[in-house]
C-alpha positions as CSV (number, residue, x, y, z in Angstrom):
1,M,3.1,9.0,-36.4
2,A,5.8,9.7,-33.5
3,T,9.1,8.3,-34.5
4,T,11.9,6.9,-32.8
5,Q,14.4,7.9,-35.5
6,T,17.5,9.8,-34.0
7,P,18.2,13.2,-35.7
8,P,21.3,13.9,-37.2
9,P,24.1,15.3,-34.8
10,L,23.8,18.6,-36.5
11,L,20.6,20.7,-38.0
12,Y,20.5,23.9,-39.7
13,K,17.9,26.6,-39.8
14,Y,18.1,29.2,-42.7
15,R,16.9,32.7,-41.8
16,S,16.3,35.9,-43.6
17,L,17.5,39.3,-42.1
18,T,14.7,41.1,-43.5
19,G,11.5,42.5,-41.9
20,E,10.1,40.4,-38.7
21,A,12.9,37.6,-39.3
22,R,15.3,40.0,-38.5
23,T,14.0,40.5,-35.1
24,H,13.5,36.9,-34.3
25,V,17.4,36.2,-35.3
26,Q,18.5,39.0,-32.7
27,Q,16.1,37.7,-30.1
28,L,17.9,34.2,-31.1
29,F,21.4,35.7,-30.2
30,G,20.4,38.2,-27.5
31,Q,17.6,36.5,-25.5
32,C,18.9,33.0,-26.5
33,S,15.2,32.3,-27.9
34,L,13.9,30.3,-30.6
35,F,10.8,31.6,-32.5
36,F,8.3,28.8,-33.1
37,A,6.0,29.5,-35.8
38,A,2.4,29.0,-36.0
39,P,1.0,26.5,-39.1
40,P,-1.4,29.3,-40.6
41,T,1.6,31.4,-41.3
42,F,3.5,28.8,-43.4
43,N,4.3,29.5,-47.1
44,D,2.9,26.1,-48.1
45,P,-1.1,26.4,-48.0
46,F,-1.3,22.5,-47.8
47,D,0.9,22.3,-44.7
48,C,-0.8,21.3,-41.6
49,R,-4.1,21.4,-43.0
50,V,-6.6,18.9,-41.9
51,L,-8.0,17.7,-45.2
52,R,-8.6,14.0,-45.1
53,L,-10.1,12.7,-42.0
54,R,-11.7,9.1,-41.6
55,F,-15.1,8.7,-40.3
56,P,-16.3,5.2,-39.5
57,D,-19.2,3.7,-41.2
58,S,-20.8,2.8,-38.0
59,P,-23.5,5.3,-36.8
60,D,-23.2,4.0,-33.1
61,Q,-19.5,4.5,-33.2
62,Y,-20.0,8.1,-34.5
63,R,-22.8,8.9,-32.0
64,K,-20.5,7.5,-29.2
65,F,-17.8,9.9,-30.4
66,L,-20.0,12.8,-30.5
67,A,-21.7,12.2,-27.2
68,Q,-18.3,12.1,-25.5
69,R,-17.4,15.3,-27.4
70,A,-20.9,16.9,-26.0
71,L,-20.1,16.3,-22.5
72,K,-17.4,18.8,-22.4
73,T,-20.2,21.3,-23.3
74,I,-22.8,20.5,-21.0
75,P,-22.5,22.6,-17.8
76,G,-24.5,22.5,-14.7
77,M,-24.8,18.8,-14.4
78,N,-23.3,15.9,-12.6
79,R,-21.3,13.4,-14.9
80,A,-24.2,10.7,-15.0
81,Q,-26.9,13.6,-16.0
82,R,-24.4,15.2,-18.6
83,R,-23.7,11.4,-20.1
84,T,-27.5,11.0,-20.3
85,T,-28.0,14.2,-21.6
86,A,-25.3,14.1,-24.3
87,F,-26.3,10.5,-25.5
88,N,-30.1,11.5,-25.8
89,S,-28.9,14.5,-27.9
90,V,-27.5,12.5,-30.6
91,K,-29.6,9.5,-30.2
92,Q,-31.7,10.2,-33.2
93,L,-29.0,11.5,-35.6
94,R,-27.4,9.9,-38.6
95,P,-24.0,11.7,-38.0
96,H,-22.2,9.5,-40.7
97,R,-24.5,11.1,-43.4
98,D,-24.2,14.5,-41.7
99,K,-21.9,16.6,-43.6
100,E,-22.3,19.7,-41.4
101,L,-21.2,17.7,-38.2
102,Q,-18.4,16.5,-40.0
103,E,-17.3,19.9,-41.2
104,S,-17.4,21.0,-37.5
105,I,-15.5,18.2,-36.3
106,V,-12.7,19.0,-38.9
107,A,-12.9,22.7,-37.7
108,D,-12.3,21.7,-34.3
109,L,-9.2,20.0,-35.0
110,Q,-7.9,22.3,-37.4
111,R,-8.2,24.8,-34.6
112,K,-5.9,22.5,-32.3
113,I,-3.5,22.4,-35.0
114,D,-3.3,26.0,-35.6
115,Q,-2.4,26.5,-32.3
116,F,0.9,24.7,-32.0
117,G,4.2,26.3,-32.5
118,V,6.6,24.8,-34.9
119,F,10.4,25.2,-35.2
120,S,11.8,24.1,-38.7
121,L,15.4,22.5,-39.4
122,C,16.9,20.6,-42.0
123,E,19.9,18.5,-42.6
124,H,22.4,20.5,-44.8
125,P,23.6,23.8,-44.6
126,D,24.8,24.2,-48.3
127,D,21.6,23.8,-50.4
128,I,21.1,26.4,-53.2
129,L,17.2,26.0,-53.0
130,M,17.2,26.7,-49.3
131,W,19.4,29.6,-49.3
132,S,17.0,30.9,-52.1
133,H,13.8,30.3,-50.3
134,Y,14.4,30.8,-46.7
135,G,17.7,32.7,-46.7
136,A,16.4,35.4,-48.6
137,S,18.1,34.6,-51.8
138,H,21.2,33.9,-50.1
139,T,21.5,37.3,-48.4
140,G,20.7,36.0,-44.9
141,L,22.4,33.5,-42.7
142,C,22.2,29.7,-41.9
143,L,22.4,28.5,-38.1
144,E,23.8,25.4,-37.1
145,F,22.6,23.5,-33.8
146,S,23.5,20.5,-32.1
147,S,20.4,18.3,-32.1
148,E,21.2,16.9,-28.7
149,Q,21.2,20.3,-26.9
150,L,17.8,21.6,-28.4
151,P,15.1,22.4,-25.7
152,L,12.7,19.6,-27.4
153,A,13.6,16.7,-29.4
154,P,13.2,17.0,-33.2
155,E,11.2,15.0,-35.4
156,P,11.7,14.1,-38.9
157,V,9.0,15.2,-41.5
158,A,7.2,12.5,-43.8
159,Y,7.0,13.5,-47.5
160,A,3.8,11.9,-49.2
161,P,1.9,12.0,-52.6
162,E,-1.4,12.5,-50.7
163,F,-2.6,14.0,-47.7
164,P,-2.4,11.7,-44.5
165,V,-5.6,10.1,-43.7
166,I,-6.4,10.2,-40.2
167,S,-9.0,8.8,-37.6
168,F,-11.3,11.5,-36.0
169,T,-11.1,9.4,-33.1
170,D,-7.5,9.5,-32.3
171,S,-6.9,13.3,-31.7
172,A,-3.3,13.2,-30.3
173,K,-1.8,10.8,-33.3
174,S,-4.1,12.6,-35.7
175,Q,-2.3,16.0,-34.7
176,T,1.4,14.4,-35.0
177,A,0.5,13.0,-38.4
178,I,-0.9,16.3,-39.6
179,L,2.1,18.7,-38.3
180,L,4.7,16.1,-39.4
181,T,3.6,15.1,-43.2
182,K,4.2,17.6,-46.2
183,A,3.7,17.2,-50.0
184,A,6.3,15.0,-51.9
185,H,7.5,18.1,-54.0
186,W,9.2,19.3,-50.8
187,S,11.4,16.1,-49.9
188,Y,14.5,17.9,-50.9
189,E,14.4,20.2,-47.7
190,K,15.0,17.0,-45.5
191,E,12.9,18.6,-42.5
192,W,13.0,18.1,-38.9
193,R,10.5,20.0,-36.8
194,I,10.3,20.7,-33.2
195,L,6.7,20.6,-31.8
196,A,5.6,23.1,-28.9
197,D,2.1,23.7,-27.4
198,K,2.1,27.0,-28.7
199,S,3.7,29.3,-31.1
200,G,6.1,32.3,-29.7
201,L,9.6,32.3,-28.0
202,V,11.1,29.4,-26.7
203,P,14.4,29.4,-24.5
204,F,17.2,27.3,-25.5
205,N,20.7,26.4,-24.1
206,P,23.2,28.9,-25.7
207,I,25.8,26.0,-26.3
208,S,23.6,24.5,-28.7
209,L,24.0,27.0,-31.3
210,S,27.5,26.1,-32.7
211,G,27.7,27.7,-36.2
212,V,26.4,30.4,-38.2
213,V,26.9,30.8,-42.1
214,F,27.1,33.9,-43.7
215,G,25.3,34.0,-47.1
216,C,27.2,34.6,-50.3
217,R,25.1,37.6,-51.0
218,M,25.0,38.9,-47.4
219,P,25.9,42.6,-47.5
220,E,28.8,43.4,-45.4
221,T,26.4,45.9,-43.0
222,D,24.7,42.8,-42.2
223,R,28.0,40.8,-41.5
224,R,28.6,43.2,-38.9
225,S,25.5,43.5,-37.2
226,V,25.5,39.9,-36.9
227,K,28.8,39.7,-35.4
228,Q,27.6,42.2,-32.8
229,W,24.5,40.4,-31.8
230,I,26.6,37.3,-31.2
231,D,29.4,39.2,-29.1
232,A,26.4,40.6,-27.0
233,G,24.9,37.1,-26.5
234,K,25.7,34.0,-24.5
235,S,26.6,31.9,-27.9
236,R,29.9,31.4,-29.1
237,P,29.3,29.6,-32.4
238,R,31.8,29.3,-35.1
239,L,31.7,31.8,-38.1
240,Y,31.4,30.7,-41.7
241,E,30.7,31.8,-45.0
242,A,28.8,30.5,-47.9
243,V,30.7,30.7,-51.1
244,I,29.6,30.0,-54.7
245,S,31.5,26.9,-56.1
246,D,33.5,26.9,-59.3
247,Q,32.9,23.4,-59.7
248,G,29.0,23.5,-60.5
249,Y,25.8,24.6,-59.5
250,S,26.4,24.6,-55.6
251,V,27.9,26.6,-52.7
252,A,30.7,25.7,-50.6
253,V,30.9,26.4,-46.5
254,R,34.1,27.5,-45.3
255,P,35.2,29.2,-41.9
256,L,35.8,32.8,-41.8
257,D,39.0,32.4,-40.1
258,E,41.2,30.0,-42.0
259,D,43.4,29.2,-38.9
260,R,40.6,28.0,-36.9
261,S,39.9,24.1,-37.1
262,P,36.2,23.9,-38.1
263,A,34.5,20.9,-35.9
264,G,31.0,21.3,-37.7
265,L,29.8,22.8,-40.6
266,A,32.9,22.8,-43.0
267,A,33.5,19.3,-41.7
268,G,30.3,17.9,-43.3
269,T,30.5,19.9,-46.7
């Protein structure tokens, strides 16, 4: 499911300033590090789950795959001996009918998926649902990044009414499809993801952080804390605030210093 689609020049990350998320925001400013989350920690229980794996109708094709899989687990032999042993071990199996074998393969793929790290971004800084869900009910902040300066290329999430059907024989393609597909209900997020081999902190170029938006309900104490973190760090983002619009159910993003000419966030809202 790899794509050549070009990401927007600016992408956004909503963050809470409570609990562990507060620590991650401090690390972002102080250490120039992005926190890549592991899929099992996501709020959507369907996200990144292996739920529709296509198995072939041909027992021979299935046995070939299982034999290749077994090669990796047979020690103390040369390759020719391991190959013979592996094929003999599955010769009498009916793997296309063996539910336990299929569940084992699904579990192996799920373990691989769960080891990835994911950094999620979206296309807009003024979505009231995103502020509510990921910005701690508008008390958090929204970070603006230059997509060209990010450590890895962002990839768009596909939204679908059903789980992706993937082939058990194409591991790399299957992993990407699972990591970049979500339920159609989430399409309003317009999400882009950066994928890493593991979860945890990943360094980024400080110039890629171009803006910070304070939520419309962010406490003044948190505003002061964030400004201090920025001053102590290497990034020099422009500062903005979200304000409740009097024109409808929306927020507007405006620069905190009205004399500064906004180049990013406010220009697009």
